[in-house]
N, C-alpha and C positions, 0 to 999 in steps of 0.2 A: 504493500500500499504506499502510495507517494505521501509526502508530507502535505501536499494540497488536498488530497482525498481525506487524510486523517483530520485535518483542520476543518474541513467541510462537515465531517460527521460530528465533530465536537460542537461546531456551531449549530448544527441541526438539534444536537441533544440539548444544548443551551437553551435554544428557543422553545423546546418542549418543556424543559424544567421551568422556564419562565412563565410559560402559558398556564402550566399546571399550578404554579405558585400563586399567580395573581387570581386564579379561579378559587383556590382555597382560601386566600385572604379575604376575597370578596364574600365567600360564604360565610366566614366567621363574623365578619362586619355586619352583613345582613342579619344573621341569627341574632347577634347581640342587640341590634336596633329594631328589627321587625319581628323577631321570634320565628318559630317553625312555620307557622301559617303563611306569614308574609315572604318567607325566603323560597321563592319560586326559582326554577332554572333560569327563566327570562331575566328575573331581578339580578341574579348573579352574573349573567352574561353581560347585562348593562353596566353593572358596578365594575367588572373586570375589564370591560372594553374589548370583549372578544365576540366573535361570531357564534351562532348555534353549532355550526359544524365543527369548530374548534373545541367547543365544550364537549359535543358528543365524541370526538376522537378520544378524550380523556376520560369522561364520565357519561356513560350511556343513559343514566337516569339520575333522578334526584337522590334515591337511596345511595347510590355509589358515590355521588358528590358529597353528601352529608357524612357518610362513613370515613372517607378520606379526610374530611376537614376535621373530624373527631380525632382521627389518628394524628394529625398535625397538632391539635390542641393538646392532646395527651403528650405528645413530645415536648411541647413548650412547658406543660405543667411538671413533666417528669424531671426537667431540669431544675425546677423549683423543689421537687421532692428531694433530689439528690443534694441540693444545697441545704434544705432543711435538715436531713439526717447528717450530713457533713459538719454542720455547724455545731452540733452536739459533741463531736470528737474533741474539740477543744476544752470541754468541761472536765472536771476532775473525776467525779463519780458516775456510776451508771444512772443514778437517780437524776443528777444534774443534766446529764446527756439527754435522758428521756424527756425531762421537762422542757428543755430548750427545743428538742426535736419536735414534740407534740404541739408547742405553741407555734413553731414555724410551719409545721405542716398544716395546722388549722388555718393559718394565714393563706396558705395555698388555696384551701377550699373556698375561701372568701374572694378569690380572684373574681372580677367582673364576668369573665367568660364561663365561670363554672356553672352559672345558672343555665347556660346553653346545654350543658350536659344533662342536667336534670330535666329540661324541657324535652329534650329529644328522647330520653328514656321513656318519658310518658308517651310520646308520639309513637314510639316504637311498639307500644302494647297492641296497636291495631295494624302494624305494617311489618310483615314477616321478614321481608328483605332487609329493612333497616334494622330490625331486632337482631338478625343474625350477624349483620355487619358490625354493629356496636358491641355484640358479645365478643367478637374475634378481637377487636381493638382493645377492649377492656381487659381481656385475659392476657394479652401480651404486655400491657403496660402495668398491670397489677402485679405481674411477675417481677418487673423492674423494682417496684417498691419492695416486695418481699426480699429480693436480693440485697438491697440496701439495708433492711432491717437485720437481716442474718449478719451482715458484715459489722454492723455497729454494735450488735449484742450477740457475740459469738457463744455465750453461756446457753442461749435458747436452741432447742432443736428446730429443725426447719418446720416441722408440723406445728409446733407451738407458735413460731413466728407467723406462720400462715394464719393461724386462728386469731392471733392478736391483731394482725393487719386487717383482717376482714371485719373484726369487731370495730376497730378504730374507724375504718372506712365507713361502716354502717352509722356509727355515732355521728361522724362529721357530716355525712350526707343528711342525716336527720336534722342536725343544727342548721345546715346551710338551707334546708327547705323551710324551717321555721323562723329563719332570721328576719327581723323586723316585724314578726307577728306575735308569737308566744315566746321566742328566744331573745334574750338580750345579753350584754356582756358578762353579767353576774351568773346567768344560767350557763353560758358556755363555759365559763371558769369552773363551775361545779362539776360539769361533765368532764373536762379535762383532768381535774383532780382525781376523779373516780378512775378514769383510764390509766392515769399515772400509777395510783396505788395497785390497780389490777396487774399492770405489766411488771412493776417492781416485785410483787409478791410471786409472780410466775418465774422471774429471774432468779429470786432467792431460792426457790425450790430447786432450780437447776444447778446452782452453783455449789 
């Protein structure tokens, strides 16, 4: 392959990646502003400044587009997950690491785009294709959170860490859903304290 051909292929791939990127960014922006119902493929095409044909080349339907957008959002949040867990490494004790990690992780769940995830999970109840896509994405990224937890707390067996991660996730999703309605800062701190006690107790049993 000549240098010219190689560069042409790279340029073509760069264009594809750019088009895919602007479509996904436009999808996330539309979801945050207009919600699931208002985020149509036409609206995304308009925001991204691409043709219907270009969108179809990458995403044949709305479910595929939303699934890919959620994958991107999970990637962005995963960086925050990693930062949240890593921040605890600088603390002296397991409890201090845990306290810092839980608060940082809860801050991730309060990210403005996290409400998009909860809304799409509700929409997936009646959309089988979207539901399966979101399940695949969630499984992959929850695994990353589990890997980080095992690394931070080596005393825990992987099965214990998985149970704790799932419990923390369920609690944080619940808090996020109630935010501004029945939950406030005091309520959230109470839940965080209970989670902290629960995890510390489990760690002590394994040490």
